[in-house]
Legacy VTK file of the C-alpha trace (Angstrom):
# vtk DataFile Version 3.0
C-alpha trace
ASCII
DATASET POLYDATA
POINTS 275 float
148.048 29.078 -157.377
147.711 25.466 -156.504
149.334 26.310 -153.248
146.874 29.123 -152.476
144.222 26.551 -152.915
145.368 24.283 -150.773
146.050 26.611 -148.129
142.242 27.882 -148.480
141.193 24.664 -148.006
143.296 24.395 -144.907
141.701 27.493 -143.319
138.421 26.893 -144.450
138.674 23.403 -142.866
140.084 24.791 -139.799
137.244 27.423 -139.396
134.902 24.667 -139.901
136.382 22.388 -137.206
136.580 25.480 -134.721
132.676 26.495 -135.625
131.497 22.787 -134.459
133.627 22.626 -131.451
132.020 25.911 -130.702
128.807 24.426 -131.131
129.401 21.160 -129.408
130.430 23.092 -126.216
127.732 25.571 -126.524
125.508 22.296 -126.110
124.095 20.969 -123.117
121.713 17.584 -122.359
118.624 17.631 -119.808
118.420 13.840 -118.846
114.656 12.417 -118.128
113.653 13.209 -114.670
115.901 16.644 -114.325
115.409 19.831 -115.059
118.156 22.895 -115.732
118.304 26.967 -114.465
120.640 28.869 -116.412
122.889 31.045 -114.619
123.871 34.023 -116.488
127.256 36.268 -115.565
124.747 39.710 -116.824
121.467 38.966 -115.792
121.881 36.506 -112.927
120.076 33.343 -112.347
117.236 33.139 -115.034
113.343 32.546 -114.198
112.997 30.146 -116.876
113.112 26.242 -115.851
114.488 24.070 -119.005
113.235 21.185 -119.250
114.796 17.592 -120.650
116.254 17.515 -123.777
119.553 19.379 -125.638
119.904 22.827 -125.427
122.272 25.794 -126.437
124.109 28.311 -123.870
126.554 31.012 -124.552
130.346 29.803 -123.265
131.897 31.477 -120.500
128.586 33.897 -119.977
125.720 30.869 -118.819
126.336 27.970 -117.126
123.284 25.397 -116.557
123.019 23.893 -113.199
121.204 20.544 -113.295
118.524 19.252 -110.779
117.065 16.066 -110.195
113.438 16.868 -109.495
112.622 13.052 -108.905
111.133 11.454 -105.263
114.278 10.867 -103.638
114.597 9.126 -99.740
115.994 10.452 -97.019
116.580 9.518 -93.452
116.463 11.617 -90.363
117.128 10.920 -87.162
116.584 12.713 -84.019
116.842 12.643 -80.098
114.381 14.600 -78.043
112.522 14.420 -75.282
108.682 12.958 -74.364
105.818 14.816 -72.671
106.612 13.060 -69.222
110.715 14.153 -69.940
111.418 10.420 -71.417
114.435 10.244 -73.783
113.221 9.020 -77.468
115.688 8.045 -80.245
113.311 8.686 -83.477
113.980 7.927 -87.422
112.094 9.593 -89.980
111.993 8.775 -93.513
110.314 11.361 -95.779
110.746 10.707 -99.928
111.080 14.535 -100.804
111.140 16.469 -104.319
111.896 19.763 -105.244
108.900 21.842 -107.315
110.119 22.360 -110.633
109.039 25.825 -111.192
110.674 26.662 -107.519
113.964 25.986 -108.804
115.328 28.926 -109.748
114.576 30.040 -105.910
116.102 27.195 -104.644
119.448 27.546 -106.388
119.571 31.237 -105.464
118.523 30.957 -101.488
119.828 27.642 -100.801
121.715 25.909 -103.523
122.484 22.593 -105.459
122.625 20.949 -101.852
119.497 22.246 -100.547
117.770 18.670 -99.043
120.770 19.150 -97.211
120.545 22.335 -95.880
116.806 22.419 -95.431
115.772 18.825 -94.020
117.396 17.870 -91.200
116.385 21.245 -89.602
112.780 20.969 -90.321
112.526 17.423 -89.722
114.741 18.621 -85.852
111.627 21.157 -85.308
108.892 18.965 -86.056
109.633 15.901 -84.627
110.766 17.921 -81.333
107.251 19.942 -81.122
105.218 16.994 -81.899
106.932 14.275 -79.642
106.601 16.971 -76.621
102.711 16.619 -76.875
102.947 13.046 -76.120
103.336 10.935 -73.344
105.958 8.041 -73.926
103.348 5.540 -73.636
101.257 7.168 -75.218
103.761 7.469 -78.077
103.530 3.217 -78.571
100.055 3.291 -78.690
98.947 6.581 -81.080
101.915 6.010 -83.287
99.416 6.553 -86.103
98.331 9.691 -84.274
102.531 10.487 -84.007
102.760 10.110 -87.547
99.833 12.015 -89.172
100.711 15.300 -87.052
104.267 14.929 -88.236
102.939 14.542 -91.379
100.848 17.466 -91.635
103.440 20.008 -89.985
106.506 18.854 -92.220
104.753 19.332 -95.259
103.500 22.884 -94.035
106.996 23.398 -93.207
108.755 21.882 -96.304
106.107 23.859 -98.507
107.803 27.164 -97.724
111.098 25.755 -99.261
109.987 24.355 -102.351
109.725 20.999 -101.593
107.085 18.643 -101.846
107.093 15.543 -99.264
105.613 12.131 -101.113
105.816 10.163 -97.963
106.753 10.242 -94.627
106.779 7.746 -91.754
108.564 6.575 -88.517
111.029 3.859 -89.173
112.737 3.663 -85.485
111.383 4.295 -82.228
112.944 3.482 -78.712
113.317 5.119 -75.508
116.435 5.442 -73.204
117.384 2.849 -71.191
116.318 3.585 -67.714
112.528 3.979 -69.235
113.031 0.549 -70.926
114.232 -0.672 -67.276
111.253 0.798 -66.212
108.968 -0.959 -68.737
110.314 -4.939 -68.138
110.184 -4.227 -63.981
106.218 -2.809 -64.864
105.855 -6.074 -66.955
107.475 -8.458 -64.093
105.452 -7.272 -61.378
102.397 -7.574 -63.328
103.301 -11.432 -64.011
104.009 -12.023 -60.490
100.470 -10.185 -59.614
98.731 -12.540 -62.078
100.792 -15.334 -60.466
99.941 -14.435 -57.077
96.227 -14.233 -57.599
95.824 -17.563 -59.625
97.755 -19.345 -56.508
94.837 -17.437 -54.284
92.038 -18.309 -56.394
93.741 -22.170 -56.323
93.734 -22.061 -52.756
90.169 -20.439 -52.151
89.057 -23.737 -55.076
90.753 -25.973 -52.782
89.257 -24.335 -49.728
85.903 -25.169 -50.924
86.682 -28.295 -52.322
87.535 -29.383 -49.071
85.038 -28.097 -47.332
82.098 -29.850 -49.881
84.204 -33.177 -49.203
83.909 -32.738 -45.586
80.276 -31.964 -45.792
80.018 -35.151 -48.124
82.069 -37.395 -45.451
79.738 -35.814 -42.511
76.775 -36.651 -44.505
77.753 -40.237 -45.288
78.703 -40.917 -41.208
75.404 -39.638 -40.380
73.712 -42.059 -43.384
75.823 -44.830 -41.868
75.054 -44.251 -38.512
71.263 -44.198 -39.256
71.622 -47.757 -40.904
73.271 -49.243 -37.657
70.692 -48.045 -36.118
67.940 -49.251 -38.262
69.191 -52.242 -39.279
71.922 -53.205 -36.660
74.996 -55.847 -37.773
73.056 -57.297 -40.444
74.333 -53.716 -42.810
78.305 -54.834 -41.426
77.643 -58.310 -41.975
76.460 -57.635 -45.455
79.676 -55.248 -46.252
82.188 -58.527 -44.922
80.133 -60.831 -47.308
80.559 -58.325 -50.286
84.654 -57.766 -49.304
85.041 -61.647 -48.729
83.481 -62.220 -52.402
85.596 -59.297 -53.730
88.903 -60.618 -52.151
87.654 -64.371 -53.576
87.552 -63.223 -56.938
90.689 -61.293 -56.864
92.911 -64.002 -55.377
91.198 -66.630 -58.390
92.767 -64.063 -60.814
96.403 -63.828 -59.218
99.042 -66.000 -60.978
100.341 -66.786 -57.403
97.779 -68.095 -55.742
97.182 -71.811 -56.722
94.832 -72.528 -53.739
93.158 -71.675 -50.531
94.105 -73.278 -47.353
91.176 -75.555 -45.439
89.594 -74.214 -42.752
89.877 -70.700 -43.904
87.005 -68.721 -44.994
88.592 -65.354 -45.250
86.760 -62.439 -43.789
83.732 -65.004 -43.229
85.530 -66.730 -40.100
86.423 -63.413 -39.119
85.188 -63.357 -34.904
82.489 -61.331 -34.284
81.872 -58.832 -31.442
78.944 -60.110 -29.406
77.067 -57.477 -27.922
LINES 1 276
275 0 1 2 3 4 5 6 7 8 9 10 11 12 13 14 15 16 17 18 19 20 21 22 23 24 25 26 27 28 29 30 31 32 33 34 35 36 37 38 39 40 41 42 43 44 45 46 47 48 49 50 51 52 53 54 55 56 57 58 59 60 61 62 63 64 65 66 67 68 69 70 71 72 73 74 75 76 77 78 79 80 81 82 83 84 85 86 87 88 89 90 91 92 93 94 95 96 97 98 99 100 101 102 103 104 105 106 107 108 109 110 111 112 113 114 115 116 117 118 119 120 121 122 123 124 125 126 127 128 129 130 131 132 133 134 135 136 137 138 139 140 141 142 143 144 145 146 147 148 149 150 151 152 153 154 155 156 157 158 159 160 161 162 163 164 165 166 167 168 169 170 171 172 173 174 175 176 177 178 179 180 181 182 183 184 185 186 187 188 189 190 191 192 193 194 195 196 197 198 199 200 201 202 203 204 205 206 207 208 209 210 211 212 213 214 215 216 217 218 219 220 221 222 223 224 225 226 227 228 229 230 231 232 233 234 235 236 237 238 239 240 241 242 243 244 245 246 247 248 249 250 251 252 253 254 255 256 257 258 259 260 261 262 263 264 265 266 267 268 269 270 271 272 273 274
């Protein structure tokens, strides 16, 4: 009897352990910021989206597929052409997330790696169509307008696949080597033109200054001639006296001069031409 009782206890324990293992294998967790889609072997993908928490499923018959519905960034590089046929290297950064209610359709049509299948293709399409509307110069000066057009078109295309784009921004924009060299040469030519214009203006100013100086000298000569005609040699004598005073003052301040030779009256004794 004791042996039978122990056997029953062992079978019961084994049954409980097996039941516990089955229960544990039929549970799955959906973490915060995630959703689950159930694939059923008999009915296919269920339309209900499972929220956060711990849930039951039927082993072998059902399989939960976990999706991250939080916003994630992705950079998409594109090489395209502008309206004036210039090569443009542009990189677009998008912050995307799936619409939770659209997860069954996304899984059915695109799969778990839906972002790899959708974002590169629609980003290339939208960027090439938008950039082709602008010249190379307009892509730089009207960058905000370009971003706006790209954002509107890309949001519309992403909505068709059940995706939400929270942020779209152009992070990189460069042009081909030939266009860059042309821009640099244009800048150099503009600087040379500005320098030449400055030199021309400087020469004009110097010419005007020379004319004004010559006119002043001519006016001064006329005044001197008139003064000589009116005062005779008196004006020359006055200038000689003033020069003598200035020279005597300068010599008195010089360290190397200690006296003036006798009989030297500086400019006072210079011979005067007799008329």
